[in-house]
C-alpha positions in Angstrom: -18.0 -6.3 -31.0 -19.8 -5.6 -27.4 -19.3 -8.5 -25.2 -21.9 -11.0 -24.0 -24.4 -9.5 -21.4 -23.6 -10.1 -17.7 -26.3 -12.5 -16.3 -26.4 -14.5 -12.7 -25.8 -18.2 -12.6 -26.7 -19.4 -9.2 -23.8 -21.6 -8.1 -24.8 -25.4 -7.2 -21.6 -25.6 -4.7 -21.0 -24.1 -1.0 -17.4 -23.7 -1.2 -17.3 -21.8 -4.7 -20.0 -19.9 -3.6 -18.0 -18.8 -0.6 -15.2 -18.1 -2.8 -17.2 -15.7 -5.1 -19.1 -14.1 -2.1 -15.1 -13.3 -0.4 -14.2 -11.9 -3.6 -17.0 -9.7 -4.0 -16.8 -8.7 -0.4 -12.8 -7.9 -0.6 -11.9 -11.0 2.0 -7.9 -11.7 1.0 -7.9 -15.2 0.0 -4.7 -15.5 2.0 -1.4 -13.6 3.4 2.1 -14.1 3.6 3.5 -13.9 6.9 7.2 -12.3 7.9 8.6 -15.4 7.7 7.5 -16.0 4.0 5.2 -18.5 4.8 1.5 -18.1 2.9 -1.4 -18.7 5.0 -4.8 -19.3 3.0 -8.0 -17.9 4.5 -9.8 -20.8 5.9 -14.0 -21.3 4.7 -14.9 -20.8 8.5 -13.0 -17.3 8.4 -14.3 -16.4 4.7 -17.9 -17.0 6.7 -17.0 -15.2 9.4 -15.6 -12.1 7.6 -18.9 -12.3 5.2 -21.7 -12.4 8.3 -19.6 -9.6 10.2 -20.0 -7.5 6.9 -23.9 -8.1 7.0 -23.9 -10.9 4.2 -25.8 -14.2 5.0 -23.8 -17.0 4.4 -25.0 -20.1 6.3 -26.2 -21.7 2.9 -25.8 -21.9 -0.5 -29.4 -20.3 -1.1 -28.0 -17.5 1.5 -25.0 -16.7 -0.3 -26.7 -17.1 -4.1 -29.4 -14.7 -2.9 -26.4 -12.1 -1.7 -24.2 -12.5 -4.8 -27.7 -11.6 -6.9 -28.0 -8.7 -4.8 -25.0 -7.5 -5.0 -24.5 -7.9 -9.0 -27.9 -6.5 -9.3 -27.5 -3.3 -7.1 -23.9 -2.9 -9.1 -26.0 -2.2 -12.2 -28.9 -0.6 -11.0 -27.0 2.1 -9.7 -26.0 4.2 -12.3 -23.0 5.8 -10.9 -20.1 4.1 -8.5 -20.1 5.9 -5.2 -17.2 7.7 -5.9 -14.8 7.6 -9.2 -11.0 8.2 -9.2 -9.0 8.9 -12.0 -5.4 9.5 -12.6 -5.1 13.1 -14.3 -1.6 12.1 -16.2 -3.7 8.9 -17.8 -5.0 10.6 -20.5 -8.7 11.2 -21.2 -11.1 10.7 -18.0 -14.3 8.6 -18.5 -16.9 7.8 -15.9 -18.9 4.5 -16.4 -22.7 5.5 -16.6 -24.8 2.3 -16.1 -28.5 2.9 -17.6 -31.6 0.6 -18.4 -31.4 0.0 -22.2 -34.4 2.6 -23.0 -32.5 5.2 -21.8 -29.1 4.6 -23.7 -30.4 6.4 -26.9 -30.4 9.3 -25.0 -28.8 12.5 -23.9 -26.6 13.2 -20.7 -26.4 16.5 -19.4 -23.0 16.4 -17.3 -22.5 19.1 -14.5 -19.4 19.3 -12.6 -18.7 21.7 -9.6 -15.0 21.6 -9.3 -13.2 22.1 -5.9 -11.8 25.2 -6.9 -15.2 26.7 -6.8 -15.8 26.5 -11.2 -18.5 24.5 -13.0 -18.9 22.7 -16.3 -21.6 21.5 -17.8 -21.9 19.7 -21.4 -24.3 17.6 -23.0 -23.6 14.2 -24.5 -25.1 12.2 -27.2 -25.3 8.6 -26.0 -26.1 7.2 -29.1 -22.5 8.2 -30.1 -20.8 6.1 -27.4 -20.0 2.7 -27.8 -21.3 0.4 -24.9 -18.9 -0.6 -22.9 -21.0 -3.7 -21.5 -24.3 -4.7 -20.9 -26.2 -7.0 -18.3 -29.7 -9.2 -18.3 -30.9 -9.2 -14.7 -34.4 -9.4 -12.9 -35.8 -9.1 -16.5 -34.5 -6.0 -17.2 -31.8 -4.7 -19.7 -28.7 -2.6 -18.8 -26.2 -1.0 -20.8 -23.0 0.7 -19.6 -21.4 4.0 -21.3 -18.0 5.5 -20.9 -18.8 9.3 -20.0 -16.0 11.6 -21.3 -15.2 14.3 -18.4 -13.6 17.5 -18.7 -10.2 18.4 -17.8 -10.0 18.9 -14.0 -7.2 20.2 -11.7 -6.4 17.7 -9.0 -8.8 17.6 -6.0 -12.7 16.3 -5.2 -15.2 17.6 -7.7 -18.9 16.8 -7.6 -20.7 15.7 -10.6 -24.3 15.7 -11.5 -25.7 13.9 -14.6 -29.4 14.1 -15.8 -30.3 11.9 -19.1 -33.4 12.7 -20.9 -34.9 10.1 -23.4 -38.1 11.1 -25.4 -40.9 10.7 -23.3 -39.1 8.8 -20.2 -38.8 10.7 -17.1 -35.3 12.3 -16.4 -33.0 10.0 -15.2 -30.9 12.0 -12.3 -27.7 10.6 -10.7 -24.7 12.0 -8.8 -21.4 11.1 -7.4 -17.9 12.3 -6.1 -15.1 12.8 -8.6 -11.3 12.5 -7.5 -8.9 13.5 -9.8 -5.7 12.0 -8.2 -2.2 12.2 -9.4 -1.2 8.7 -11.4 1.2 7.9 -8.6 2.3 9.1 -4.7 5.3 11.6 -4.8 8.8 10.0 -5.3 11.7 11.4 -3.7 14.0 12.5 -6.3 17.4 10.2 -4.9 14.9 7.1 -5.1 13.6 8.2 -8.8 17.2 7.9 -9.7 17.7 4.6 -8.6 19.2 5.4 -5.2 17.9 3.9 -1.9 16.5 5.4 1.5 16.2 3.9 4.9 13.1 4.4 7.0 11.1 3.4 10.0 7.5 2.9 10.1 6.3 2.8 13.8 3.1 3.1 16.1 4.0 5.7 18.2 2.1 4.1 21.2 4.1 1.1 20.8 7.3 2.5 21.8 8.8 1.3 24.9 11.3 3.2 27.1 12.6 2.9 30.8 11.0 6.6 31.0 7.6 6.5 29.5 4.5 4.5 31.3 4.1 2.0 28.9 2.9 4.2 25.9 5.3 6.2 23.7 5.5 9.9 23.2 7.2 12.4 21.5 10.7 12.4 23.7 10.8 8.7 22.7 10.3 9.6 19.5 13.0 12.4 19.5 15.3 9.5 20.9 14.5 6.9 18.2 15.0 9.3 15.8 18.6 9.6 16.5 19.2 6.2 16.7 19.5 5.5 13.2 20.9 9.0 12.5 24.1 9.2 14.7 24.6 5.4 15.4 24.2 3.7 11.8 24.8 7.0 9.8 21.6 6.7 7.9 19.5 9.3 6.1 15.9 8.7 6.8 12.4 9.2 7.0 9.8 8.3 9.3 6.3 7.2 8.6 4.5 7.8 12.0 1.2 6.1 13.5 -0.3 7.9 16.1 
C-alpha cells in the first residue's frame, strides 16, 4: 500500500513552526557539555541561526512560507544534489521525484564512473513501486527508487533522461558517491581491544619556546609524552 501523499499544512503556533524550521535546516535542539549537562537551544538562538542561513523567521507567516517553499523545492527537484550509498549495503537505489505524468514513462540512466568507464541503461518506471508521493501547489509528484549499477568506490556522475509519450523529455543529474559502509577500523579495535589517542589543534599548542602558536617541533615533543611517560600506543588526529 502506498503511503498517503505528503502535503503542507501551515502551523498555527510560532513555537512549533520555529522547531519545525530548525529541524528542517539542521539546527540542533541542544548539546551536552563536558560535564554531562544538557543545554537546550533557546528559541532566540534558533531564530538567530535560521536568519543567518537566510531563512525569514520573524513571524509565524514568515516561517510557514519558508517551510512550504523548502518542501516544494525538495519535491520539485527530481534528484538530490548528492547521493551517497554504501557499497556493502546491497543494491544501491537513487530516489527520483517526478511529476506524476512522467511516472509511467521510461528513464535512461547514464553513469560516468570516476575510473572513466561508463554505464547506460533504460528502466520502465511503471515497473517500479512508488515509494512516496506529494501534492503541493496543485501538482502531484511521485517518488520512484531507481536501481543503480554496480560501482567501484568513488565519485561518479549520474545523468537521467525521462521520456513519457508526447511530454518533453525531463533531464536531471547529480553526483553519486559510492562509499564504504564504515570508516577503516584498526584490527586491534575490531577484536575488542583499545587504543589511546590525542585530538589536538596544532595552533592551540603552547610551550615555552613557541610564540603563542604551536608548530611541528611542539607536536614532536607532545608525541613523546604519552609514548615514553605513559607507555601508550596511540594515534594522533591533528587539525592544522
